[in-house]
N, C-alpha and C positions, 0 to 999 in steps of 0.2 A: 110713281116719283115721289122722292122724298121732300118733304116741307123745306130743306135748305135748297135742294138744285129747285125749285119752285120759285122759291123767293133770287135766287142768285139769276135766273133766266127774266126773271121781273125787274128787277132795279141793276143788275150789272151790264157794264159793255165789256165785251171781251175783245181783245188786241188781237188784230191780222184775222179775223173773223166774218164771214158772213152772219149775223145774231139768229137770224131764224134756224140755222142746221146745226145748232150748239146742243151738246147731249155732254158737260162737264161730268167728269167724276167729281164725287165728293170725300175728303178725304179728311180722315179723323185724328189720325196722331204718325209721328213718324220718328224712328230712332236708327242711329248708324248711317248705313246706306238704303235703309229700308223706309216706305212708307205704306201707310195703310188706306184702304176706302172704308166707306160705310157699310160695307158688306163683308167687310174682314178681310179681302183679297189683299196679298201683300204684291208690292212691286221694289224692284230692286232700281233704284236711281242711279242709271247706267248712264247718264248726262248731268250729273248734280245739279239735277234741275234747269237752270241755264248757264252751264258751266259757272257757278258761284257757289254750290254749298260745297267748298273743298274740304271741309273738316266733318263732313255728314250730319246729321240731325243729331238736335239734343246734346251737344256739347254742353255741360254743366259748367264748365270754367266763364265761356262767354254769357251763356245766362245769366248767372250770378255777378258777371260785371255790369251787366244791363241793368239788373234790378236794383242793384247796391247805387250804381250812378242816377237812376230815376227817382231815389229816395232821397238822395242828398243834395242833388240839383240838375234837375230833369231838362230845365232851359234857360239858357241866358243868352243873349245878343251877341252876334259874331264880333263886336268892336272888342270884346272884354278877353281877358286873359284869365284863364285857369288849367288846372293841374292834368287834367286827360285829355285835352285839346292840345296843350304842349307837349306831354308824353307823345301821342298820337303823331304830332307833325315829326319830333325828332327821331321816332320809332321809323317809319315810311321813306323818309329823304335818307336816313343813315344804310337802308334796308337797299336803295336804289345803287349805292355805292360811288354817289356823285361827288365831286370835291366839296370841302367846305365852303358853306355861303350857299348850297342851294337850300331851296325853300317851297314849300306846298300850298298851294290854294284848295280849301276844302269845298266840296260840291256833295251833292246827294246822289247821284250815279252816273253810268259812263256817260251818258248824251250829256248831261251837264257838263262833266269834266272836258268833254272835247268840246262843246259849247266855249267854254271860257278860254279855253286853251287856244281856240281861233283868235277869240278878240285879244288875247295874250301874244300872239304871233304879229297877228296884226297893228297892235299898240309899239310894238318893240322895233319892228321891221319900218312900219311907216310905209308898206306896202301891203295889199292886198288880195292878189291871187294864191290859192289854196290848190296843191297838186294833194290827189287822194286815188287810190289806187280801184278800178274795176274787181269785181269779185271779192269785195269788203263791204263789213258793217260797222257802223259807230254810233249808230241810234237813230232813231225817228223824228227829234223836236228838228227845230228850224234850221240850224246850222249843221249838225252832226247828221240829220238829214241829207245834205246837199253832200256833205262828206263822202257818204254811203254809195257804194260802187256797184250797187245789186237790183233789182225790180223793186223792193221795197222804195228805196229813194224817189220813186215815180209819185208816189202820194205827196212828195214834197215841192213838185215842180210845176210850174217855174218860179223857181225861190229865187235867192240874194245871188248876183253877181259875184264872180271870180274863183268859182269852182272848176277845174280842169283836174278829166280823167285821164290816166293811165295805164296801159296794162303791166300787170303783175307777174312776173317769172312763175311758170305753170309748168314744170318739166314735161308732165306727163299732156299736156295739152298745148305742145308749141307750134307752129303754123307748119301747115304738111308742108309746103315746099323747102322748109328747114330739115338741115341734117346735123346735128350737134355730137360731137365724140363726149363731151363729159358737162358738168357743170359749171365750169368755168367758162366755156364756151357759150351757154346759155346767159350765164351771167350777162356776159361782154355785150351780148345781142340786144337783151334788152337795157343794160345801161348806155347804149347806143340810143336807142329809142328815145329814152329818158331825157337825155343832155339833148337831142333834138328838139324834143317836146320844150324843153326850159328855152332855148336858144331862138326856138317859134314864139315862146310865147311873152317874150324881153325877163331876163333875169331879173330887172330893177323893179319888176311889177310882182316877182314873187316872192311872198315871206316865209312860206313852208313847204316841204314834202311831208304827206301824212302816208302811213300805212299800218296795217295791223302788226305787230311783230311776228307773228305765226299768224295767217288768217285762220280767223275761227269759225264761225257758224257757215261759211260757203267751203268748205271742205278739207279745213286744217293742210293750208296748201304751204308748205317751207319751201322757201324760196333759196338759190343758194348762197352760201356763206360769201362769198364774192362778191354777189347782187350787194348783199348788206354796208358791207364796206366800200364799195363803189357807190350807193348813194350818199354814203356819209363822204366821202372824198368829191363829189358833184355838189353837193350842199357847202362845204368849206371853199370851194372853188367860186362859187357864184353868190357868194353872201345868201343864201337860205337857210332858215331853219329846219331841224330835221326831229321830227314829231313820231313818236313809239305809242299807239295805242296799246296800252297792256292791261285794258279793262279784262278781255275773257284769259289772255294767255299768260298773266300776271299772278304772282304769289303761289310759286311754285307747282304750278300746272305742268308746267314741258321739263319740269327736274331741279330747274333753279329759280331762286326767287324771284326775277322779271325773264321774260323771255328773249329779251335782247342779251343777256348775258352768255345765250349759247353761242352767238356769231361776232366775238369778237369787236363789237363796237359799240359807241356810247351817243344816245341822242341827245338834242338839246332839251325837251320836254319828254317826259310821259305820262300819259293818263292812265287812272287808274281806278276801279271800283271793285265789283263782284265779291272775289275773296279778300279782301282786305276786310271784309267782317264775315265773310261768306253767307250772306242775306238775311242773318240776322236782325240787323235793322240795316238800312240804306246809309251809306257813304263814299264817296267817291271824292276824286280829286287830279291835280294838275301837280306835277314835280317840275321845278324848272330850276335849270343849271343857275352858278351864281351871277355869270354876265346877265342873264334875263333878270333875276332877281333884285342886283344891283341898279339896274336901271330904272327900277321902282322906289328906289330910295328918294330920288329926286323927281318923279314922273308920277302923276294918278294914277293908279290902275282901277281901270275901269270896269270892274267887273263887284259882283254884291249878290248875296243869296242872304235870304232871311234864317237860311238854317243852315248857312255855312259853318263848318267845325262846331256839331251841333253836339253837345255832351255826351248824349249818350250813345253816337253813331263813334266818337273819340273813343268813350270808354270799351266799348265792343269791339276797336280795332285793336287797342294796345292787348286787349286780352286776345284777340284771333291772334296776334304775331306773337306774342309769348305762347300761343299754341304748336303754332309753327315749330317752335324752338324746342319747347318742352319733349311734343313728342317727336322729335326729331325726322319730321318730315318728308326733308331733302332726302337721307340715307333711306328711310323706312319704306318710300316709294320704290326704290330701284329695282328690286325682285319683281313687283308688280307689275312695273312699267316692261323689264324685259320681257315676261311672261305675257302682256299685253301685245307686242309687239313680235314676238315669237310665233303667238297663237295666228294674228291678224295676217302676217308672212303665208304663214301656212294656206290660209283661207283663200288669198290670192293665186296659189299654184293649185289649189283643188276646183275652187267654184268657178264656172264657166260665166258666172254674171259678175264677178269682181273683177274689175279692169285694174284696179290699183288701191293698194292702203297706203296712208298716211298717219306716221305716229312719232311723237316725240314725247316722253314723260308717259301721262295718263292722260292724253290729248292726242284723237285719232279720229279719222274720217273712212268708212270704205266706201267707195267710188262704184257705181253698179252701171253695169254697160248690157247693151245686147249685142254687141260682138265683140269680143275680146282683141281680133286682128284689125278692127278698123276702129277700134276705140269711140264705138257710138252711144252716146248716155243711154239711160234705160230711159228718160222723160227728156225732152227737151230741155233747152235752158228757159228758166222765167216761165215754164208751162206746162202741167200734168194734166190732159184734158178727160183721161182714164182713169184720174187719182189711184195709179199704179204704187204712187210713193205712200201714198195714205192705207192702201191696204199690207204695204210690207209693214207700215207702222201698227194697224192692228195685229199682225200675227204676233209680231212682237211684244204688245201690250198685253195682248191674251194669255200668254206665258210669262206674265210677270218682270218680263224686261223693258223698263220705263226708257225711251230715250226719244230723241225727235230728229226728222231728215229736213234736209234743205236739196232743193235740186234734185240731182241724183246721190245723194250722200246720205249716209247714215252715220251718226255722229255716234261716239263712243268716248266719253270722258267720267269715268265714274268719281266718287270722292276719293280724296287722295288716303284715306284712312284703309280703305278696301283689300280684306286677305286674297291670299295667292289663292287659296279656297273658295272663297266668295266670287272672285275674277273667274275661275275656271268652271267653275256653275253654269256664272251669266252667259259666257262666251260658249259653252255648246248649244244651250238656248240660240244665238245667233248663227253658230254653225249650223243647226238643224231649219233655222229660216230661211236661210242663205240657199239651203239645198231644196227649198220649196219655190224659190224666186228662182233657182238654175233650173227648174221645171216650166216655170211661166215662159221662160224664153226660149 
């Protein structure tokens, strides 16, 4: 065991893990879509780490902006105005397409962004209940962990009051008794359920309806277009804020700057992080529409963080957004997005273990099943007693294909700079491993 690994295991606590079972890989360098371990083994970063390294590793423009800002002004408190903070706020707000008067409150990560958005929603509306979806992940801190709608939230329970869960439209797994002819019928069904819940809970108590614009780690679940537009209509009808978590799906991951832009609606607030700096330094935040920003002209904004609008984070964000434009990411990723979609669709036809694939832009998931006809998940929800998904991850890792699995899903979300040749080579590895899974079932 190397000295680095020994020291890591001695002094570090790793997230979501029993510490005694850890065997972390020691990483020594990273460039483009690849990173290398201390033994020289190369891995293709097919999940963009935690779906945040959108522009890959070693982007010189972002690194140079960080170094320049650190030398000029490494830190100043959040009450001051400074150039990079103003520039970052302007660029981020304009990227949303929100009307003039929208503003941003900076945080350090997605969980913090959601924490502060909860407080903003409750202050603005004077109401306290927050609706969020099952099969969602919004963070693991006190408030964001209660927003989360999958087993990782259990570590936060019992938590703060007022968090209500509703069912996400999941076309592949609609109730067995239901028979829908098209996506609009699926949307209508789930919108009726949601409106019933709003009425049961009392519209006068509900501050916001929350969701991931595209469900991320829980399987890249893409609801029907009519669903998003219907939620917008319900929020308007009952005077409830509509909040889109764009932490993972934002910053061109779906092909558009923000995922909500694919579905013909506009939220009242969005939360962001990850791709705003591609992980080079931490930065997140909340963008609010003018009506909310204007409310705080005369009311105290009850949010504060020592590192809100950190100069180095803001400089990184300005450089990152410049790189999205200079590299023409929106157009550059169109052929690779098409290749990813076509290849995964072929896997759904050729592999018995693949129940469904879902994709939008360079954001995708492969859902594994024991039985295609019955759609029986390869592992039960919230449980993997035989470590089946862990074994599949190991098969991929050993071939240099780095990603992560969640429930019965394999996430495929490479850096947006990946080339067609690089993508073909990695999807060939995935194809081979899926053939081994076919034999397993």
